[in-house]
N, C-alpha and C positions, 0 to 999 in steps of 0.2 A: 415591390409595391404593384397592387393590381392596376392595370392600364385600362382608362375607357377609350371608346371610339375616338373620341376627339384627340386623345393623346396619340394614337396611332398615327394619325395624319402627319406627323413629323418625325415619325419614326426612322426614315430612310436618312433624313439629315442627322440624326442622332447616331446612326451607324457609321455614317461617312465621318463624323466628328470622332469617334472613337478609333476608328482605323487610323486617321492622321495623327492621334497621339501617339499610339502604339508605334508607328513609324519613327515618329520624334524619339521615343525613348529608346528604341532599337539604335538609333544613331548617336544616343547620348547628348540630345538636345536639353540644356537644363530646363527644369520645369519649376516655376515659381508657386508657392503655395499661399493661400490667403485663409486664415483661420478666423471664422465667423464667430465662435464664442456663443451663437444662438442657442436658447433653450427650447426644447420640443413641447413643452407645456406640463401640466400636473397631470399625474396618473396614480392610480393604486394597484398592487398586486396581491391576488387572492389565491387561496388554494380552494378547489372544488372537488368532492364536497369538503366542508371544513370540519365535520365529524362523521365517522362511520365506524361500524363494527365488523370484525372479520374473525375468522375460526384460526387457531393455531395450525401452521403448516398449509395454509391457502394464501392466495395472492388477491391483490386489488389495485386500483390506480387512483392517483389523484391528478387533476389539471392544474397547471400554472397559468393563470388568467390575469391579462392587463386590462384595465379599464380605460375608458376615455381616451383611447389612441386617436390620434390625428396626425396623419404623416406616415402610417406603417409602421412596423418595426423592422429595422435592419439588423440589429445586433442586441444581443442580451448576454448576461452573464449573472450566475448566482451559485450559491451553495445552498442545499436543503440538508438539514440534520435531523436525525431521529434521536429522542432524548434517551432511549432505553434500547439498545441493541439486543438484549436478552429477551425483550418483547417484540419488537418489530426491526427488520431491516430493510433496505433499499436494494433492489436486485436489477433494475433496468430502467432506462428513460428513452423516450422518443422525442426527438426534436420537431418542433413545428416551424413552417416557412421556409423548408429546404434550404437552409444556410449553406453558403458557398464554402465556408471555413467553419470548422466546429471541433471542439474537443470535449470528451466527457470522461470523467474520472470517477468510479464508484468505489469507495473505500473498501479494502479487503474484508473488514469486519461488518460491512454493510450500514455503517452509521452514517453515511454522507454520500451525497453526489455533487461533484463539482462541474458546472458546465460554462464553457465560453462558446459563443456562436456569432457569426459575422455573415454579412452579404446575404441576409434573409429577404424573403419576399412575402409579407403577409397581407391581410386585408388592410386597407387604409384607414379605416375608423371603427370606432365602436370598442367591444370587447375583443381582446384577442388572445387566442391561447399560444404560449410559447414552448410548452413540453408537457408531456404525460408522463408520470413516474410511476413505476411499478413497485409495490410495497409488499413484504410477505410477513405474516403472523408468526411468531416463534413461540412465545409462551404467553399464558394469560396475563393480562394486565393492561396499563393505560400509558400510551406515550404521545409526546407533542411532536408535530413536524413545524420546524421553524427555519427562516432563512438567515443568510449571511453573504456579505460580499454581492449585494444586488445593484445590478446597473442595467438600465434599457435605454436604447438608443432609436431614432427614428431612421428611415432609409436614406437621409442625407447625413447621417452622422451626428446629429444634435441628440444631447442628454434629454431625457424625459426627467422631470422632478417628482420623485417618488414620495408621496404626502402619506401614505398609509400602507404598510405590509401586514398581511394577513398570516395566520398560522392554522395549523389543522390539529386534530386530535383523533387517535385510533383507540378502539378499545378492542383488545385480542381475547376472544373467548378460549376457554380451556378445551385441549384435546389431549388425548393419551400421551403424557410425557413421564421421563425418568428424572428424578431429582434426588439430591442429597447422597450421590453415591460415594461410598468410602470402602477402603479395603485396609485389612489390618493382620499383621503388620505390614507397612508400606515399604519397608526397606529390608532385604534379606541377602544373605550371602549365597555366593555362588556355590553350586553342587550340594545345596542344601533341601531336605525334606521337611516340611513344617506344615503346621495347621493354620490356615488362614481363614479370616471371616470378612464376607463381602455382603454389605448392605446397601439398600437403596429405596427409594418412595416410588411407586408406580402410581401416578395420578390419572383421575378419570376414566377408570376401567368399566367396562359394561358389566351389568348385574342382570343379563338375560338367561342364565343358565346355560350357554354356550361356551365353548372352550377357548381359552387365552392360552397363548403358549409363550414360555420364557426360554431365551437362549443366552448361554454365557459362554464364549469362545475365548480360549486363551492362546498364546503364541504356541506355534508348532514344536518348539523345543522346551516347552512345560507340560507336565503330565498331572492329571488330576485324579484323585482317588477319594474312596468313602464319602460322597457329599451328603449333605442334609439340608432340608429346606423348610423353613418356618415363615408362615405368611398371616397377618393380622390385617383387619379391615380398620376404618377410621374410628370405629368404637372400641376396639381392642379385641374384637371377636377373631378367632382363629378361622382361617379359610383352610378348607381341606385341599390338599395336592392331589388331584384326579389321576395324574400320570407322571411317572418319573419319582425323583431325579434319575435320569439315564446319561452315561456317559458314552460319546462317540468320537471317532476319529475324524479331525477336520484339518484342511490346509497342509496335508503331509505330516500332521502330529499323530501321536498315540493317545487315546483318552483325554484330549483336550478340549472336548466341547460337551457342555453339561446342558440337557433340556429338561424342562417340567412344564405341566399345564395345570390351569384351575378352571372351574366352571362355576362361578358364583352366581346365585339368583337374586331377586330382589329384597331378601331378608338380611342382606349384608350391605354394609355403606361402602361402596368402592369408590368414593370419591378420592381416598387415598390409601393404598395398600402400602404397608411396611413389609419388605421382603429382607430376609437374612439367610444366607448360604455360607455354610461351613464345609471345608474340603481339606485334605491331605494334598499339599502340592509339592512337587519336585521340580527344583530349578536347575538349569545347566551350569557348566562351566563357561566362564566369560573372560574374554582378553583384557577388558577393562569395562569400568561400571557402565551398565546399559540399562534402558527402561524396557519392562515387558509389559505390553498393553492388553488389556482385557476388554472385550467388545460385549455389550449388553444389548440384546434386542428383544423387543416385545411385539408379538402380533396379537392385537385384540380381536374378539369375535365380530366386533362391528367393521372391521376392514381397517382401523386404524393402526398405525405402527408407530414405535418410538425407539430411539437408539441412545446409547451413551458409551462412554469408555472410562477406563481407571486404569492407572498404571502402577506398577511395583519396581522400585529400584533394585536390581541386583548388582551387588558389589563384588569386585575382583578383590581378592583376600591376599593376592601375592605382595609379600613385604619385602622383596628383595631392594636393598638399599643400593644407591649408585650416586655418582657425582656430587656436587656439593648441594647444599639446600638453602633458600632465601637469597636466590640471585635476583638481580635487578636489570631488566632490558629498557632500554630507554633510545628515544631519538635525539640527537645533537647536530645542530643548536635547537632548542627548544621553540624559538621564535625567530623569525626573519621577514625581511621585506623584499619583494621584487616588482618590477614594473611588467606591463603587458608584454607578454611574448619572450620575457627574460627568464633564463634557466639558473636553477641553483641546485645545490646537492643537500641531502642529510644523510647522517650514518646512523644506522641501527646497530647499538653496542651492548653488549652484556659485561658486567663488572665484576672483577675480583675472581676470575676463574682459577682453579688450581691444577688443571690438568689439561688444558687447551680446550679447544672446541673441534670436534670431529664431525658433527652432524647438527643440521638445523632445518626447521620447517616453519615459515610463518607466511603470513598475508598482511600487505600494507595497503590501507584502503583510504582514499580521499572523500570527504563528506560531500564534495560538489566538483565533479569533474568539468563544469563550466569555467571556474575559476582557474583551476590549476590541473595539469596532466602528468602522469608519470612517463618519462620518456625513455629511461635507460636505468639498468641496474648493474652493479659491478659486485662481484662475491668475494668475501674475505676467505682467506686460508686456501685459495686455489683448489677448491673440491674436485676429486676424480670424478664425481657423479653429480649432476645437478639438471634441475627442471626450473626454469625460469617462464612464467606466463604473465605477459601485461594485457590487461583487458583493451579491447578495440577502442575504448572511449577513454583509456588511459586512467580511469578511475581507481584501479588497484593492481596490485600485482601479488603473484603467489610463487613462492621459492621454496624447492626441497633440494637440499644439498648433502652429499656424504663424503667420507674420505678426505676431508680436509684437514690442513696442517697450520695451526695458528700459533701464537705465543703461548707458553705455557701457563703463564700467571697473568694477573693484572687484568685490564680492559681490553676486550676484543672486540673488533668491527666485523659484525656478521655480514652486512653489505652497505654499499654506498648507493643511495637512489638520487637519480636526477629528475627534477620537477620542473616544469615549465609553467610560468604564469599564463592565465587566460583572462577572464573578465576580472573587473575591479571587486574587491571584496576580500574576506578572509575565510581560508579553508583550513579545516584540521586533519592532520596527517595520523592515522590510528593504526598501531600494529597490533596483530593477533598472533601470539606465539603458541604454535601447536607442539613444539618439540624442539630441545636443544640438548645434546649430548657431548660428553667429553670424548676424547681420543680414544679412550677405551671401550666405548659405546655405553657407558653408564649416564642415565639421564641427570640432567640439573633439574632442580626444583625452582621454578621463576615464581618469587614471591610478589614481585611488583612489576608493572609495565607501564611507560610513560610514552605518549605521543607528543606531537609537536604542531604549531600553527604557522601558516605562510600566510602574509597579507599582500595582496596584489593591488597595487597602486595604479590610478588612472580614471579617465571620464566613462562615459558610457561604454567604450571599448567594444569589444568584440561581442556582438550581441548573440550571432548565430551559432559560433563555435567552430567558424571556418577559417579563424586567424585573422579577419579583416575586421577593422574596427568601423563601426557606424560613422556615417559623415553626414554633416549638414551641407547640401548642395548649393543653397542661395544664400547662406549666412543669416537666415531669419531665426536661428536658435533652435529650429526643428529639425532633427536627425531623420529626414525622408528616405535617406539611403540606407536603410535598416540593415541590409546585409553587408554593406561596406564595398560594393563591387564598382563604385565611382559613378553610378547613375541612379535616378528614381525611375522605378518601373514597377510592373505588376508583381515582379518577384518579391519586392520589398513588403507588398500587402500580406503576401503568404509568410514571409520571414517574421514580421511583426505579430502576426496571429501565433505562429508557432512559439515565439519567444516572450510573448506578452507577461508572462509570470515571472519571467528569469530576472535576478538580482540587478543586472545592468539595465533593465528597463525600469523596474520598480524602483530602484534607489535614484533614478534620474527622471522624474516625472515631466519636469518642464521640457526636456528634450523630446519628449513624444506625445505631448499634449495637443494633437492635431486639432480637436475641436475646441480649444480654448476655454475649457470649464474648470481648469485648475486641477484636474486628476488625470490618470492614466487609467483606462477602462477600454472595454471591448467596442465602446462607441468610437474611440479614436481609430480604430481599425477601420470601420466604416466611413470615418471623416477623411482618413487617407485615401481609400479607395474612391470616395466621392470627389475628391480633389484631383486625382489623376484622370479620371474619366469625365 
């Protein structure tokens, strides 16, 4: 909150008060909390500008503004979504108010940004901007920007009542792009020479009579020969190829890059060009099925560029049989319950083997390492060679083992995994089997893999993952000792912020509703901080 000259006159008393409180916290003096449950008033949230147009391949920004502010903004939380990532993506966000605690998560595909911020200091009243979001045009079209999970609190931790939430619309204008890329055949055998056809549409090309260059690059182990190119404009007229098609060496390969060029003038409709390329293609030997990716690049005379990729599956043709088919690998038991910090085990078993198990390679993953962790693994068959790697957060384990000696027939336990309960909730245990072979080295065919679930029972439990359960210091039903170290202090504000979206907090809202508004949001972090200082 911005302070006036009158406010500053009592600044030294305020600082002394904070100092005394910090000393009290350090010596574990119990701190009582009073939840006001007060509302900060009505407000609306807007996107500015609400509508705009940008070119594909360029960026712009939108501001998130809060109107009718009275008491500043100390905390805010929101998710901003774009309705069509093929048209528009979110690439960056700048937070306002210099929040002391903040977390920003932009989705990998640019479809959304999630923001939580607390301990911010903004203007006290009027319209206040809380964030500036950067957007990027991808392809031509229209998309909406909309909010979700929106919460705003003042600098005392009281929640504003949001009476209206705005949205935005962005029109993305065309630029040179590649669409509808296909290759046929899309699957080939290893060590094969075949004729393939690659086709795609090139949109919004120039028609200024200057040179536009096309490049198709195959993997280094793929060789091209005898290329032919046909190009038509949007009306079906054939566009002459002015240069090429030429073959060159690229990335250590031989004749694996194809280039050609056109120079259409304004007598052609270049809003959409259809391009078809045929060539004789030779593929290498592969140890297992693999994907060979072809890269397409266009350099338009206007300076714009476009890229795309298309893949061909190269299949290994080795049909050597070995092992038994239709094996099932499963975790046992499939369901069980533990309490917080209690350990249990699950067995990874393969059923109905006929020649023992000599080698195995698998990964076991928990879908939430805050609820349970993998702490130990015991391998079956006493393998002579082995590699066991448990992730630092206990969320997964990778196992590779060979020279094992197991029972020859029936069900065989590959490994016994120890799992310790964490925060309350249910966690799934998911195996991925990379390889299981018999004692002669022949692979078993795994037809089915089954996981398991573990339910951890308890209250709020361990919020921070350090093994200590959150505590209610003064018996008021609020767990102000968020990190469970036995006292309430500034570190609990940090812990609350870091863990605000955890299952332990979101499943126990009454335990962390410090501003008394009936929900858990970013404003409760501000309220906890305000009550402490």
